[in-house]
MARLUMPA-780083 format. One record per residue (C-alpha): residue in three letters; z, x, y. Coordinates in steps of 0.05 Angstrom, whole numbers, plus 5000, padded with zeros to 4 digits. Each point is the difference from the previous one (the first is absolute). Layout:
REM residues N
alaZXY/...
REM end
This chain:
REM residues 1112
met407349495426/ala507050314998/tyr501250374934/ala505649714957/ala504150434953/leu499149614936/gln502850484947/asn507150225016/leu505650214954/ser507349965020/ser506350284971/tyr500349374957/ser494750344957/leu506050364972/leu499750765009/gln492749985021/ser500549955076/thr504950245053/thr498149425047/thr505149455012/ile497549325023/pro503050055070/gln496950705007/leu493249754976/ile499849425050/ser502750405058/asn495350584988/ala493949554991/lys501649645065/gln500550665037/lys493350224972/gly496449385024/tyr499749574937/gln500049255009/thr499449824926/leu503650334942/ala500549884925/leu505550174951/thr497150174932/asp505450314957/gln498750194928/asn500649384955/val506049725038/leu501449565060/tyr507150255013/gly498950085074/ala495349415014/val504949555037/ala503350565040/phe493050265018/tyr497649315022/gln506149855042/thr500250685034/ala492550005015/ile500349315031/lys506050215042/glu496150625024/gly493749605017/leu495750264943/his495749594952/pro502950114930/ile495849994937/ile503549934933/gly496750404944/leu500950364935/glu497350634967/leu499449754929/thr499550464939/val495049754948/ala497050284937/gly492850205005/ser494749494980/val495150554980/ser504550624995/val505349604963/glu504350614986/his501250125075/his503949625053/tyr497349835069/gln502049645063/leu497549375034/leu502149845071/leu501549265008/leu501049675068/ala502449295010/arg494849605040/asn504249375002/gln506249664972/asn496549904933/gly498550744997/tyr507250175016/gln502349554943/his495250384954/leu502750675023/leu506949764980/gln497449814931/leu495950644990/ser505850465020/thr504649604953/leu494950054944/lys499650765009/met507550115008/thr502049604939/gln495850434953/ser500350754990/ala492550134995/pro494849945056/leu496749325006/ala494149904954/trp493549755030/gln500649374959/gln506449825040/leu496250005066/thr497549294998/arg495549665052/glu505749545018/leu504950575013/leu495050365045/gln498749405045/gly502350075072/leu499850764995/phe495650555026/ile498750524946/leu499050695030/leu497950594957/pro503750625025/glu498650724981/thr504249924937/ser496349384976/glu496050044936/val493449895036/asn501050555052/ser502950484948/leu493849924955/ile495350105060/ser503650655018/tyr498250244929/gln492649785009/arg501049474946/val496349465040/asp498149564941/gln507249964978/ala502249865072/gln494949425001/ala502949744934/ala507050025028/leu497849645062/gln496749464959/gln506649894964/leu503349875067/leu494349555025/ala501049584938/val506949775025/ala499550065076/ala495349755054/pro495450555028/glu502149865072/thr507250194982/ile498350684970/lys499450605046/leu498550724981/gly504650485037/val497350615036/thr503650565038/pro497050415058/thr500650644959/ile495549754943/ser494350464980/asn492949805018/glu497949974927/glu505749544981/leu498949575062/gln492849894979/leu502249784930/arg505249515027/thr495149735052/lys494749874946/leu505149684953/thr502449525053/ala492949825020/asp497949884928/asn505949524990/his499849675069/leu506850305019/glu502650375061/leu503350675014/ile506749975036/ala503550535040/leu506150154957/gln504750605001/glu506750044964/thr506350165040/gln505750324961/tyr503650315060/leu499849955076/gln498550715023/ala495650534967/glu505950474994/asp503949484960/ala495550154940/phe504950554977/tyr506049535000/thr496049464964/his498050524947/val507450174991/leu501749264992/gln494549904949/ser502450624962/ile506949684997/ala496849404966/thr496450434948/gly505650504990/ser495550585017/thr501250625043/met495850305056/ser498250734997/asp497450105071/ile505949775041/asn500150635044/gln492749945020/thr498249635064/pro498049314976/ser493049775017/pro499249345038/gly498749394956/ser494249525007/asn503649354981/trp503549905067/leu499449455052/pro495450265055/pro499549665069/val495149425001/glu495250355048/leu499750624956/ile498649634935/glu494849565033/gln496550615029/lys499850324931/tyr496649394969/gln495249955058/asn498150734993/arg498249884927/gly495749405018/leu504949514967/val500449505057/ala498349434953/ala505950204955/leu504549975062/glu497449315016/val501549764929/asn506950295007/ala501249595063/gln497149374968/val504550064938/ala506150135044/ala498649395043/ala498849564939/cys506950164970/gln504649465027/val506549924962/glu506749735023/ile506550144964/ile503949425029/lys507550065004/gln502849384965/ala506649714977/pro501650104926/gln497449444957/leu505349754952/pro498649854927/thr501549284981/tyr506049924954/gln498649564941/thr505649495002/pro502049554941/asn495649374998/ala496150275060/gln505349735048/pro499650245072/ala503050695010/val504249745058/ala503249474957/tyr501250474941/leu503250525045/arg504649485031/arg502149764931/leu501650714976/cys503950145064/gln504249374995/ala501850164928/gly501650715019/leu504349795059/gln504049534956/lys501350564950/arg501850505055/leu505149535032/ser503049734935/asn505450544996/gln501950065073/gln503149595055/ala494949955056/asp497349535052/asn494249724958/ser496849665060/lys499450675037/tyr496450304940/gln495549394992/gln498050005074/arg498350744996/leu496049904936/asp496049425029/his498550425062/glu497650594960/leu495749584954/asp496849655060/val498250675032/ile497250264934/glu495849374992/arg497350035071/met498250744991/gly496649874933/phe504450474959/ser502549544945/asp495450344948/tyr502650685021/phe507349824987/leu498149694933/ile496250634979/val506050445016/trp504849504967/asp495850014938/val500450754994/ile507650005012/asn500849434950/phe496250404947/ala504550605013/his506349594992/gln497549654938/his498750684969/his506750285021/ile496950485051/leu504950155055/thr497749885071/gly502950235066/pro504049545046/gly494450045052/arg496450475046/gly498249955073/ser500149365041/ala498649564939/ala507549984987/gly500549575063/ser496449434966/leu503949444966/val493649814962/ser500050714970/tyr507349924982/cys498949324967/leu494150284960/lys504350614979/ile494950465033/thr506150275037/asp507449974983/val502949995070/asp502649365032/pro496750025069/ile504649485031/lys506450354977/tyr497750655030/asp496849705063/leu492950234982/leu494149705037/phe493849704968/glu495950135063/arg501050754992/phe496149914935/leu494949465016/asn498249815071/glu494849495020/glu499350345068/arg497550654970/ala495949694943/gln500650574950/met500149994925/pro506949974969/asp501750674970/ile504349954937/asp501150664964/leu502949984930/asp504750534971/ile499850094925/pro502450564953/asp494850565003/glu499750034924/gln498149264996/arg495149965057/glu494150054952/ile502249364965/ile499849625065/leu493250285020/gln497249814932/tyr502549295007/val496749925068/his493650324974/asp499749544940/lys501649375041/tyr495050105057/gly494650414965/asn497450715001/asp495149885057/arg505349685046/val505850494992/ala499850735021/gln504450575020/ile499050345067/ile497450705011/thr503750535039/phe498150715017/gly503750654991/thr498450485056/leu500050755006/gly506850195029/ala501350675033/lys502150374936/gln494849664956/ala494450185050/leu502350734999/arg500650034924/asp493249674988/thr496650455050/gly503450624971/arg497649804931/val492849955025/phe500850685034/gly502150294933/leu507050195021/pro505450074947/val505749504991/thr505250515024/thr496450085066/met499649255010/asn507449944984/arg501350455060/trp495849535044/ser503849394974/ala506750335014/ala497750125072/ile499149265013/pro506449665025/lys502749474953/gln499549415046/leu497149304989/his492849935025/glu499850735021/thr493150205025/leu496950694999/thr499750005076/gln507449855005/ala501650514946/glu496550555039/lys504449865060/glu506449964959/ser499350544946/gln500250745014/lys498350134927/leu493649615009/arg498150365064/asn501150674964/leu495349794945/leu494749795050/ala500550675035/asp499250384935/ser492549924991/asp493749635021/thr499749694931/asn506849705010/arg498049715067/lys493649724969/leu504149694943/phe504649675049/glu494549735045/thr496349734940/ala506349654975/gln500949705070/lys493049714997/ile501249644934/glu507349825012/gly501149255000/leu493649824964/pro500349554939/arg500550414936/his500549464947/tyr501249264992/ser505749664964/thr503049314993/his504449695053/ala507149994973/ala501249265010/gly494149615027/leu496049504958/ile494149585024/leu499249274981/ser493649645018/asp497449294999/glu493150264978/pro497550644968/ile502750575042/val493350365000/lys497549475049/lys504750295052/ala501350724979/pro497050524954/leu504050184938/gln501050574951/asn504250134938/gly507550025012/asn506050094954/glu502949574944/gly493249694987/leu499549705070/leu494650095052/met501650315068/thr497249845069/gln496150565035/tyr502949755066/ser507050265014/lys506049565019/tyr498150075073/tyr493549614990/val500649534940/glu503349465042/asp494750095055/val494649774951/gly504049394978/leu503850244939/leu507349834985/lys504750584986/ile506649914964/asp504550594988/phe503150084931/leu504550605010/gly502850354939/leu507050195020/arg503750554963/asn506849715019/leu498249334968/ser498350374936/ile506850335003/met503349335011/asn496149714943/his502550544953/ile507149915024/leu499749254988/thr497150104931/leu506050434981/val504949515033/his497049424961/gln500150394935/gln506950315004/phe504249605050/asp497949295020/ala493649674975/glu500649465054/phe501150465060/asp495549825059/val499850535055/thr496949515050/lys506449584998/ile505150545018/ser504349935062/leu497250405058/glu507150085025/asp502550344936/glu505750445023/arg498950594953/thr492650035018/leu501649995074/gln504950584988/leu494450394968/phe495749925062/gln505950175045/ala501150654962/gly492550175004/lys499750084925/thr493049714997/asn496150504958/gly495049594960/val500649405047/phe493449785029/gln498950215073/phe507150285007/glu499250684965/ser498850485057/ala505650445026/gly498949715070/ile500849274982/lys506050164955/asn503350325061/val498549375041/leu503149574945/arg506450415002/arg500349955075/met498249265003/his504749814943/pro496249344988/asp504649454977/ser494649464990/phe493049944972/glu497349875070/leu502550675024/ile496650354942/ala493549665021/ala501450245071/val500750724976/asn493349934964/ala496849745064/leu503150525046/tyr498750624957/arg492850095023/pro496650415055/gly501449655066/pro505649524979/met504150614980/glu501550115073/asn504449374998/ile504250204940/asp505650355038/thr500649435049/phe500049494944/ile505650354962/ala504250125063/arg499549265018/lys501549784929/asp506250444998/gly502449765068/leu499050685033/glu494949725049/ala500149335035/val494049534993/asp497249745066/tyr495749384989/pro495649825060/asn501049264985/gln502849524949/thr493349874966/ile499250744985/lys507150024974/glu498749434951/ile493750334972/leu502150735002/ser507549974984/ser498750154927/thr496750655020/tyr504850175057/gly495249865057/ile494450444971/ile493249724981/val499550244929/tyr494949494975/gln493449745025/glu502449304984/gln505450075053/val494550115053/met496849354978/gln506749625001/leu501650255070/ala493249785026/ala500849314968/ala507249905023/met499350245072/ala492849855018/gly498349404956/phe494650384961/ser498149714933/leu501550494944/ala492550094992/gln499350185074/ala506250454994/asp496650374943/val494050145046/leu504950295051/arg503450424945/arg493250264977/ala497850175071/met506450385013/ser499850404935/lys492750185012/lys501350145074/his494249555023/his501550055074/gln495249465025/glu502449504949/met507350195013/glu499149875074/ser497349314985/met505849884953/arg505050235053/gln497449475048/arg500549464946/phe507050244982/met502249975072/gln497149305010/gly503349754935/ala506850315017/leu499949715070/ala498249314971/lys506250064955/lys504350125062/tyr501050754991/ser500050395065/glu494250465016/gln504650614996/thr502649794931/ala492949884975/thr497550675027/thr506050374971/thr499149674932/phe492550134996/asp501250735019/tyr505450044947/ile495449724947/glu494350475022/arg504550614997/phe502249884928/ala494349594970/ser495750604980/tyr505750244956/gly500949334965/phe498849984925/asn497649434956/lys506549664978/ser496649654942/his498050664970/ala506750335014/val503849434966/ala495349964940/tyr500150754986/ser507450055013/lys501049464948/met496450424949/ala504250595021/phe506449594994/glu498049774930/leu498950734978/ala506650205032/tyr503649434964/leu497150244934/lys502350715016/val507149765012/his500749494944/phe495450314947/pro500050755015/gly497950204930/pro493449614998/phe498950175073/phe500350754991/val496049984935/ala494349645034/leu500550445061/leu499850644959/asn494049764960/ser496349895066/val500850745020/val498850374934/gly497050685019/asn503450025067/phe505950464988/ala502849945070/lys500649244993/ile502750044929/lys505450495023/thr502149535056/tyr500049374958/ile503650314940/gln505650255046/glu500649325033/ala500349674931/lys505750464982/asp503349835067/asn499749284977/asp503950194937/leu493949954955/ser499550464941/val493350374996/leu498250254931/asn495550584980/pro493449864965/ser501049874926/leu494950104945/asn502549384963/his502049555059/ser495550155059/asn493749605015/ala494250245043/asp503449705062/phe507150015025/thr504049464963/tyr506649645009/gln503950074935/gln507049724990/gly502050085073/ser496850695009/ile493550265028/arg496150404948/phe494750505022/gly493049854974/phe495250514970/gln495149925058/ala505150285048/ile500050674963/lys495650495037/gly494350284959/leu500749514942/arg493149764979/ser498849255001/asp496650024931/phe506050384972/ile504649465027/lys495749464967/glu500250384934/ile507750055002/leu500649255013/ala494949834947/leu503450434947/arg506849705018/lys497349294995/glu496650144934/gln505450414965/gly506549865037/asn504550505035/phe499150744987/thr505650284957/ser499250755012/leu496650475047/val495950324944/gln497849324974/phe497849795070/val495750635011/gln497049954930/gln497949285011/leu496250175063/pro492450114995/pro498250745008/lys497249905070/phe507049795024/gln503850564965/lys500250405064/glu506050415024/asp499349815073/gln500349254985/leu506050084954/gln503650455049/ala499349465053/leu503749524954/ala505250524982/tyr501750225071/thr500949285024/gly504849824943/ala495149554963/leu501550384935/asp507550025009/glu501249464948/phe498650454940/gly506750375008/tyr497550655029/asn501050265070/arg494050115045/his500050754994/glu499949954924/val494249515001/val495750415048/ala501250634960/ala498249664934/leu493549685024/pro495350584982/lys502750024929/ile499749244992/leu492849995025/ser498150564953/ser503149624942/ala496449365020/glu493350344989/phe501550034925/ser503349324995/gly497249624940/ser496850614969/leu502150404939/leu502650555046/ala505249525028/asp504350064937/leu500150764999/pro506850335012/gly501150175073/met495349465026/glu505749515014/val502450005072/glu507250175018/ile502149925072/ser504650575019/his506349885041/lys499750245072/pro504449885061/asp497049465044/phe496850145068/gln504950065056/asp501049365040/trp496050255060/glu494350204953/lys499949314967/thr499949645066/asn494650465028/phe495649844939/glu501349265011/asn498150065072/glu493650374981/tyr497749484950/leu503249365025/gly500550125075/thr507549905001/tyr506550334977/leu501349474949/ser506150304966/gly503250105068/his498650495055/pro505750505011/val500849735070/glu501949314972/arg506650284976/tyr502150045073/glu498949275020/glu507249935024/leu499350625042/arg493649735030/lys503549375022/lys506250345027/ser496150535037/his494949505028/ala494450404969/ile493249674993/arg494650054948/thr493450375012/ser496549324993/asp503649775064/leu497950605042/gln495849825061/pro496850455053/thr504549655051/thr506350184961/lys503550605033/met506550254970/val500949824927/lys503950164937/leu496550064933/ile502350164929/leu494650424967/leu498550424938/ile497350685018/ser493750174961/his497350625035/ile502450515051/lys495650485038/thr503250535045/val496350355056/arg501950495055/thr499549825073/lys497050475051/arg507050285010/gly500650154926/gln505049444985/leu499549594937/met498849255003/ala498049494947/phe494949464988/ile502449524946/asn496649454962/ala505049474978/gly499849264982/asp503549394973/gln497649464953/phe494649785049/thr496450615028/thr500850715024/ile500950285069/asp499550705030/leu506450295030/thr500250575050/ile506450435004/phe500450505056/pro503250694994/gln507149855025/leu501149424951/tyr496450374944/arg504950595006/glu505849514989/ile497149664938/ser495550524966/ser505450204950/trp499949324965/leu493149735018/lys495549954939/pro495149514966/asn502249404958/ile506449855038/val501349365039/val501850085073/leu502349575058/val495950195061/gln500149795072/gly494450145048/thr494749795050/val493649664977/glu493550305025/glu492849814985/arg495450594985/arg494849854947/gly504949484974/leu507449915010/gln504750604993/leu507350145016/ile502950555044/val506750104966/asn506450125039/gln505149864945/ile499450074924/glu505150024943/pro500049884925/ala500649254987/ala505550144949/asn504350325053/ala498749445050/ser502049484947/arg506850334990/val501749995074/ser497049325016/gly505649535018/pro500449264985/val502149785070/gln494449645038/gln499650165074/lys497949525054/leu496250135064/phe503449705062/ile496249895064/arg504049825062/leu496449545049/asn502449985072/glu497249695062/ala495250575012/asn496850034931/asp500549284976/gln492949855024/pro494249644965/ala495350605005/gln505050484969/leu501949504946/gln492749914981/gln499250764996/leu506250014956/gln497249474954/gln493350364992/tyr503450674988/leu504949744948/val494449664960/ser495650635001/his505950434976/gln502749554945/gly505550234954/asp506749784971/cys504750105059/pro502549355031/val499449935076/val505549675042/leu499049805073/tyr506349985043/arg499349615066/val505050235052/lys499149365042/thr502249534944/asp504150504959/gln496249774938/lys496950384941/gln493549784968/leu497850274932/leu492450005002/pro496149714941/ser498650464941/lys492750085022/tyr502650415059/arg503950504957/val498050705020/asn498950694971/ala505650325040/thr497450715005/asp501850485057/ala493249885032/val501149244999/leu506950085031/gln497250455055/his494549515016/leu504849415005/gln504950415042/gly494350155047/leu498649255005/phe507149745008/gly504050625020/ala503450524956/ala506949675006/asn497249324979/val497250194931/val504950194945/leu499350084925/gln506649884963/
REM end
């Protein structure tokens, strides 16, 4: 007669319970429960996770639902029914009922609760049911009427009236009589919202977050709650003490009768409707043969090799039953291409499939790049193929709508995902409930370290600011502890960014649904569980970079070459390779970070394969091999191959396992593994499955010995594979994504105007990015034009070889004002005068701040007045516009005359541009000293790194603050910047005394100093002079750095240190190696040119000896 907890909320009743599913099951097990139900409010979000975890922990799981329904008697009120699945039929009806509720905004009406939908369910009436609520108000006749409504659609033996051990005697008598009169039974039923009585306070906070309310009694000691999960013995004793033994027995009977299995099953594929109902296998083969013929028509290749590979792949696909899957994916891709929607070259291991290549699902030749089908689809691990499709993010909705229309609303759905309460969000939400002001909560947020996945527990250890706040008051400690309790709980749901479900039957038969976005439904089960219940997930990822490429290609086709096809470019294009070698990859997919650009400059990739290798290596783990890879590539470190087989497979990556496919090839070549078996080995090694790896080791040894390799060679090779395998990356993915990157880089080199226009339009509102991209466009000799009232569009545009700023890039300009300007221009033609423009505007847009934004950015320059004149005249023009069209407009003195004024100074104009456009469009004062920057090896602020030590910069001083040291000496803190950003400079007393006579704001200086990181990067200055003076004395003769190598210092270790140091201190000074032994000089490649500062010279002299390093 063990009591079962039949009414339990989890944190999946969003913001209603602090209990996670693992906590619920663990706590229930500790307290003696053998049977447990999950009954979240209207949803089944956690059902599969609950079922799987409970089974694993040896508990009997019951799947239920707390359903909100409108009253049948008190129709204006909402009540709850507790539904428990008795059998598989009941579980199916729970799925339907939850879907019915979550696809409408109102509670379910009684008319929607049909006899059919309630079959297979127990219907328990909790304290919040209509019947029990009416009884509590002594409205027995109405309670009887409500009960009769329920009896009209459900069998009496399935209906139980809930009772708690704390019920009053009077109410117990009324419920007992009601059940007797209707031949029903009472059931022991108590709701659990939290696990311990003291958790009531935290749950109240969570529920207050949901309602947006505040709590006024936060400093009082909270009273224990009643909706907690007591130990089984305690709750049974309470019921027995009230004489409710029969209710306990009913509880046990109901629990035992609930028998549902959520069986883990393979996804069931929809059937693709082929032309003339021909078999999917035959239709797929026909499509692939046609695709292969088209792919090979323009290239010289061994056709038999491709045909054999295609036949093999199709045979495997047929045996595994995946022909329909490939046809479904092909159909979507074919739709995209027919409607001129750009698709990516491939993602993940799918790029290793020739079938995918023939169907144009991918655009990477797997044979040319030595990619393996078995890495993608392997009969020995019988998993669904996983093809993810990349499409422009702005066109993803078109693809989703096509799939929705083709397969039907009930068979297509998006996938739910949950946003959780992070550390800062938990604090902010708790603070709001506590009634704390925003300024206070800002202090709390500032005390949390800015690290990914930072927890409050970690933050307390790491942040002194946070510990100080906690020590300030008991309220602060309570705030923090409450935030810790709710941290990590789901706060809201949203739509998975890429996933889409396709089903062979209505999805609701396998998973509950609710309303999603774009008119689609959404599964209540997250991505971790949809496949467990037999649903097929395909990822349609909207990729920003594909949208950028799409915009670039649109401009290229409109203004340059209507027939240009980016997929047919040479992947060995010399100019594109040079761009990668120089690390000028801003805007190039996956190659934008400072770190990977540095690797590109060091690697100096001279082939597409090396670019793919950089992409594979620049990841946590594989990064450890980058230095070795570069040293071996440059001949600074010898490659020692354990045997010839390893050399043949790893020579392209200099003896380093860069790719997972290389692990598979080694196992096949040396131990006779099939590629499918080799993939199992690769998977075991990457997952570190020790038992499986040991079994694989034995098979490897046996296979290698059978192929006449010695035991020592076999052991050495397996150990070698094992050491590097965990760092291997998916080559198919690296090649596919590197192809997209190469295509973008090619467009950047050959069509820079369209490239930068599309890139700038993708970052409107991000001033830091705009500043960087505008400067790079200028570096590429592109003219960048100010906004223009008569020539700008909303976006950046490419006009007659120049980039024109769009209105949307002007800070503070209203979107409806922009639309009005464009509409007026379209309707009436170009504006002919400033006064005419203002007068034509509707009164709501005749605002000085909007017109000033246009004036300061140069958008009104075309009327013949300078910017100062326009800004000064705006109040008078606006005043005059008020009387435009009236009799007063013709009175003397009402006409507007714009007075002559000297224009703003250059620095004022550029500052205004920077304020409104995010960049010094007319030219930053620092740009005048570009020759000095190159000759002095100065860098830009955008190239500063925390690891950079001694640097030179050319900066415009904007602000100087002097302070006295403890000794009474003056020193200065300076804020200065270039066209990218600003940096703080510190000048100590000795240097300040030397320069104080000429130091002032708004002058450009050449500074040299040491980089430090304190709340951002700053410079400790040791040399500073006006840039104008430095330009006059800067000589044209280029110096070279000579390094003498003798027998003592011409060693691999020192040469590798040299290589790393030169790359990390790049500049314009050539480096020459002189080898004493051969009496030969070697000029190092340009990528090893160095910033030859005193600090660099001292370091190199320490490495090679002072007499062996000379700058001359």
